[in-house]
Structure formats: structure tokens, C-alpha cells
N, C-alpha and C positions, 0 to 999 in steps of 0.2 A: 736807690728807695730805702728809707730807713725801716727799722723793726715794726714799728706802730704803723706804718703802711702795710704791710704783710699780716699781721696778724689777724684783724679783723675779718678779712676775707679767707684766710686759712682756717679760722674757727669756725665760721659759717659752713664752708664745704665739708668741714668734719662732721660737724651736728647733722647736717643734709645726709650725707652718707651712715652715719650711726644710726638713722632713724629706721635702720632694718631694709636694706636695699635688696629688691627682687628682680627676677626677669619680667621684663614689660612686656608679657604675651597678650595681655588683654586691655591694654591702654591704646585708644586710636589716637591716632596724630593730630587731628582735630586743627588744621593749617589756620592761620589767622593773617590778616594783612591791616595796619594802622597805619593813620596821620597822628604825628605829636605835635602837641604844640605845649608851652610854659615858660618859664624863667628860669634861668641860670645866675647863680650866685658865686663868681668866680673869686677866689684867693690870690688874685694877681694884682698888685698895685696900680692904681690909676683905672683899672675897668671896673665897669659899673654893671648892676643887675641889669640883665636885658633878656629879650624874647630869644628863646631856641626853640627849634622845629625839626622835624625829621620824619622819616617812616620807619615802620618796624614789621617782620616777618616773627611771626611764633609758631610752636607746635610743639605737643607733649612729647617728652624723651621716650625713645623706642629701645634702650638697651636697659636701663635700669630704674625701679621706680620704688619708692620708700612703701611700706608695709600699710600706711595711711596717708592719704592725700596723694599728690603727684610731682613731677618733677617737670616744669615748662622751659623751654630754651627760647630766649627773645634774642632776635638778632637786628639792631637797630643802628641807623646812621642817623648822626643830628649836626645841625650847623648852630654855630652862635656867633655873632661879629660886634664887638663895643669896642671902639679904639682905647686904647692899642692893642687890643686880643681879638683875633679871629681865631675859632678852632673848628674842626670838623673831626667828629669823634665816630669810628665805626667799633661796635662793643658785642659780645655776645655775653649775655647775663642767663643765669639759669635761678630760677625760683620754684620753692618748694610753696606747692599751693595748697591750700586749704579749703575745702568746699562749707561755706555756712549755709547756704540755701541752693536749689538747683538752679539758680540764677547767678549767684554771689559767690567768689571768690576770693580771698587775700593770700598774698605772696611775701616772700622775702627769701632773699639769697643773694650770692656774690656773682662776679662777673669780671671778665678780661676784655681789655679793648686797648686800640692804637688811636691817639689823637693828632692830627696834623696842625700844628699851633704855631702863630705866627702873633710875636709880641714885639711893636714896633717894626723894625726892619729885618729881625732875625727870624727864622723860621728854622722849626727843627718838628721831628716825630716823637712822641712820648708814648711808652707804654704805659698803660694805665690799669687799676684795679678798681672794681666798685662794690659797692653793698648797698642793696636799696629793698624798698618794700612795694608792694601794688596791690590795687582793689581792681577786680574784673566782673563788670556786672554784664550779664548776656541778655538781650532784649530779643523779641520777636523778629524773625526773618533772617536770623543769624547775623544780626548787628552787636556790637557792644560798646560800652563804653568803659573807662577807666581812668585810673587816676595812679601816680607812680611817684616817688621820691626817691632819689639815689645820690650817693657821695662818692665822687670820684678821684681818687688817690693815683698822681703822675709821676712818673721820674722826673727827675731834674736834668737841665740842659741849660747852656749859654745863650742868655737873651740881653742885650743890650748890655753886653761885657761883664753881666754878672749871672750865676748859676741860680737858676729859679725852678720851679714846679708850677703846674697850673692846675691843682688842685680846684674842684668846685663841686657845688651842691645844685642839683636841679630839681624842681618840681614840675612835672607834665601833666596834662591830661592826654587821653587817647580814643579816639574815634574809628572804629573798623567794621571787619565783616570775617566771619568764619566761613570758610569754603571747603 
């Protein structure tokens, strides 16, 4: 993985922790589950922009919190398929969430993931780093809607006789519930 692929997530994580971490003794977990759907834009030859879908569990960090806003972890599994690329990605993304109103929060942050990737007839597991931004709008009855954009940098592996990565950009909508 090149240096440019590691600088963005590293800088984002440093900024989050430099915002004044404190013990998270008053932040409720506030767990949620959501379905995801959107478009994935792959940086893989012959693979086109196509539908990506998945599920996500999220909750507030219980170990550290910044002095302002809060950290929220998002564990997701997504699936994309457009010949010649098939990708199933499992990720843990942490967003620094800023409360804009009681219903609306905006977030930004890094993540780490693992993408089971098939290009043509070759299949490999690729470690990945992500950086993304999100919007979370809480509705009555604990329901919420959201939008997320995320860029994923993957390591390279041998596919179709050449070394290549499966970097991609995703824009997804979310619909879920807090419980």
C-alpha cells in the first residue's frame, strides 16, 4: 500500500484524538441498525458504477470521547457485483459526530476493513482503509435516515496476471432504527 493511501486515514485519526479525548462515562451507547443502499464507483478496469447494498450496526464509543461532539463506531458489511468485479467488504468506521440540532448530526472519520474481492477468475482478500463523511437525521419512533460518502483504499494483489488494487468510492443512503 502506498504512502498516500495511509496518510489520509492517519491524519484523520490524529485529528480526532487531538480534539481532546476524555473518558466516556456519560455517553450512552445508543445502538442502531440500518440497511444501506447506493452506488459504488470502482477504480477497476472494465467494472462499472453499480448498486451496492448492505447492513450496518452502530453505537457511540464507550472508551473515549472528545471534549466536543462524540465518536460513533459503524460496523458494516456491503456487497457489490458488476462483471468483472465482485466485492464483499466488512468495515469498522469511526466518525467524529457533530450535533447540528437535536435531530441532525454530521460526521467524518477513518475506518479499517477487509474486502473479499474477485476480479475475473481470481479471488483475493484485501485489507482496506476508508475515509468518509456522514449525515444522520433522527425521526420520531427511534427511526433515522442518513447519507454517507466513503472512499476506500485497498492493498494490491494479483488479479488476471497483474498486481492491482480495488480502490472505490461509495455513496449510500441509510434507513434504520435505534434500539
